[in-house]
C-alpha positions in Angstrom: 108.3 87.9 99.3 111.3 85.7 100.0 113.6 85.4 96.9 113.7 81.7 97.6 110.0 81.4 97.4 109.9 83.6 94.3 112.2 81.2 92.5 110.1 78.2 93.7 106.8 79.9 92.6 108.2 80.8 89.2 109.1 77.2 88.5 105.5 76.0 89.4 104.1 78.8 87.2 106.2 77.9 84.2 105.9 74.1 84.5 102.3 73.7 85.7 100.2 76.8 85.3 101.2 78.9 82.4 100.9 76.1 79.8 97.1 76.3 80.6 97.1 79.9 79.5 98.7 79.2 76.1 95.5 78.1 74.3 93.6 81.1 75.6 96.2 83.7 74.3 97.4 81.9 71.2 96.4 84.9 69.0 98.8 87.1 71.0 101.6 84.5 70.8 101.2 84.3 67.1 101.5 88.0 66.7 104.7 87.9 68.8 106.2 85.0 66.8 105.6 86.9 63.6 107.9 89.7 64.7 111.7 89.6 64.1 113.3 87.9 67.1 115.2 91.0 68.1 112.0 93.0 68.3 109.7 90.6 70.1 110.4 91.8 73.6 109.6 95.5 72.7 106.5 94.3 70.7 105.3 92.4 73.8 105.9 95.4 76.0 103.9 97.6 73.7 101.1 95.1 73.4 100.9 94.7 77.2 100.6 98.4 77.7 97.3 98.4 75.8 94.4 98.3 78.3 92.3 96.1 76.1 95.0 93.4 75.8 95.8 93.6 79.5 92.2 93.1 80.4 91.7 90.1 78.1 94.9 88.4 79.3 94.1 89.1 82.9 90.6 87.6 82.7 92.1 84.5 81.0 94.7 84.2 83.7 92.1 84.3 86.5 90.2 81.5 84.9 93.4 79.4 84.5 94.5 80.0 88.0 91.2 79.0 89.5 90.9 75.9 87.3 94.4 74.7 88.1 94.6 75.6 91.8 91.1 75.6 93.3 88.8 72.7 93.9 85.3 72.9 92.4 82.2 71.6 94.2 80.6 68.3 92.9 77.2 68.5 91.4 74.2 67.3 93.3 73.2 63.8 92.5 69.8 63.7 90.6 66.9 62.4 92.6 65.6 58.9 91.6 62.4 58.8 89.8 59.5 58.1 92.2 56.8 55.5 91.6 56.8 51.9 90.7 55.6 49.5 88.1 56.2 49.5 84.3 56.6 53.3 84.1 59.4 53.2 86.7 61.1 50.4 84.9 60.9 52.1 81.6 62.3 55.4 83.1 65.2 53.6 84.6 66.2 52.3 81.2 66.2 55.7 79.6 69.4 57.1 81.0 69.6 60.0 78.6 66.4 61.6 79.9 66.4 63.5 83.1 63.8 62.9 85.8 62.9 66.6 86.0 63.3 69.5 83.6 66.7 71.1 84.0 68.2 68.2 85.9 71.0 65.9 84.7 70.5 62.3 84.1 72.4 59.8 86.3 74.8 59.2 83.4 75.4 62.9 82.9 76.0 63.3 86.6 78.5 60.5 86.7 80.4 61.9 83.8 80.5 65.4 85.1 81.4 64.2 88.6 84.3 62.2 87.2 85.6 65.1 85.2 85.5 67.5 88.2 87.2 64.9 90.5 90.1 64.6 88.0 90.3 68.5 87.8 90.2 68.7 91.6 93.1 66.2 91.9 95.2 68.3 89.5 94.3 71.5 91.4 95.2 69.9 94.8 98.5 68.7 93.3 99.4 72.2 91.9 98.4 74.0 95.2 100.5 71.4 97.1 103.5 72.2 94.9 103.0 76.0 95.6 102.7 75.5 99.3 105.5 72.9 99.6 107.1 73.4 103.0 110.7 74.7 103.1 113.1 75.9 105.7 114.0 78.8 103.4 110.7 80.7 103.5 107.3 80.9 105.2 104.9 78.6 103.4 101.8 80.3 101.8 98.5 79.6 103.4 95.0 79.3 101.8 94.3 82.9 102.5 97.2 83.8 100.1 95.5 82.3 97.1 94.2 85.6 95.7 97.4 87.5 96.5 99.4 85.0 94.6 97.0 85.0 91.6 97.0 88.9 91.6 100.8 89.0 91.3 100.4 88.2 87.6 98.9 91.6 87.2 101.4 93.5 89.3 104.0 95.6 87.6 107.3 95.9 89.4 107.5 99.5 88.2 104.0 100.3 89.6 104.9 98.6 92.9 108.1 100.6 93.2 106.1 103.8 92.5 103.8 103.0 95.4 106.7 102.3 97.7 108.3 105.6 96.8 105.0 107.5 97.3 104.4 105.9 100.7 108.0 106.7 101.8 107.6 110.3 100.8 104.4 110.6 102.8 106.0 109.0 105.8 109.1 111.3 105.7 107.3 114.5 104.8 104.8 114.9 107.6 103.3 111.5 107.8 99.7 112.6 108.3 96.7 110.3 108.2 95.0 112.7 105.8 97.9 112.5 103.3 98.0 108.7 103.6 94.2 108.4 103.1 94.2 110.7 100.1 96.9 108.7 98.4 95.5 105.2 99.2 91.9 106.0 98.3 91.0 103.5 95.5 94.4 101.9 95.6 95.5 98.5 96.9 98.8 99.3 98.7 99.0 96.3 101.1 101.9 94.8 99.3 103.7 98.1 98.8 103.2 99.0 102.4 104.6 95.6 103.5 107.6 96.1 101.2 108.2 99.6 102.5 108.1 98.4 106.1 110.8 95.9 105.4 112.9 98.3 103.3 112.5 101.3 105.7 111.7 99.8 109.2 113.1 102.9 110.9 110.6 105.1 109.0 107.5 102.9 109.1 107.8 100.7 112.2 109.6 103.0 114.7 108.7 106.3 116.3 110.9 109.0 114.9 112.5 111.6 117.0 110.5 114.2 115.3 107.1 112.4 115.7 104.3 114.6 116.9 101.7 113.4 119.4 99.0 111.5 117.7 96.2 114.0 118.3 98.4 116.8 116.8 99.2 114.8 113.6 95.4 114.1 113.2 94.2 117.6 114.1 92.3 117.7 110.8 90.1 114.9 112.0 86.9 115.5 114.1 87.7 112.5 116.3 90.2 109.7 116.7 89.2 106.1 116.5 91.2 103.5 118.4 91.4 100.8 115.7 92.1 98.0 118.1 88.9 98.4 120.1 86.8 100.7 118.0 86.4 103.3 120.8 86.1 107.0 120.0 88.5 109.1 121.8 88.4 112.9 122.5 90.6 114.9 120.2 92.4 116.5 123.1 93.3 113.1 124.8 96.9 112.8 125.7 98.5 110.1 123.7 102.0 108.9 123.0 103.5 109.3 119.5 103.1 106.4 117.1 105.1 105.0 114.3 104.0 106.0 110.8 102.3 102.6 110.2 100.3 102.6 113.4 99.3 106.3 112.9 98.4 105.7 109.2 96.1 102.8 110.0 94.8 104.0 113.3 91.4 105.1 112.0 90.7 101.6 110.7 89.1 99.1 113.1 90.9 95.8 113.6 88.6 93.6 111.4 88.6 96.1 108.6 92.4 96.5 108.8 92.9 92.8 108.5 90.6 92.8 105.4 92.2 95.8 103.7 95.8 95.2 104.8 96.0 91.4 105.3 99.8 91.2 104.6 100.7 94.2 106.8 98.4 93.0 109.6 99.8 89.5 109.4 103.5 90.2 109.2 104.5 93.7 110.6 101.6 95.5 112.3 102.1 94.0 115.8 105.8 94.7 115.6 105.3 98.4 115.0 105.6 101.0 117.8 
């Protein structure tokens, strides 16, 4: 991400979103505050390394993010009581009784609708702050909501490890098999994007030592052209590809955009 956007996003998090997390993690905060000031950072680091703590805080954060940035649907208005005469008039006066079992009364519906509208106004305001237009960076879009939420759980160290691993694969043979083996069960979209920007000559360009695509993938029974989904004979004559294009070549276009949305959006079309 742009450093300028990172600074902007951090300010919105600190001022508008993270205060909503405080009540949900108050127990953790009290434990930290009870430590000597010089030891708090190390204590927090140790606490965060515990899987149980990470899971609890992560689940709380997801709820806070959705409450403070996403609009909720309004409840369906209860149907009016049918009929006429004295029974209808009496029912209209009893606003604390629903017309049907499991339904809200009109009064309950009005109160809940009002609460949700207020919440939605705050969510719209917060998302508007996050997506504020700037000449310094590319403004996030609605499709980036989950990506931005998930950054809370991303460790810079883990991300750096993924970038290093991808770079090693790309520079030590660059086979689809090695890439698939490493990425199985991992979300490497952000790491791949970062690697493409950091090492464009390795990931986006065809290296002088690049082998023909069918030779690189000789371990596969058949190649799949990801752009049109057509199967190609293994002995078809093809030009060499960049590491990025070769690594993702077995994934059809729609699946690639789902599995690698950032890579597909920002760098895939620029790769050779």
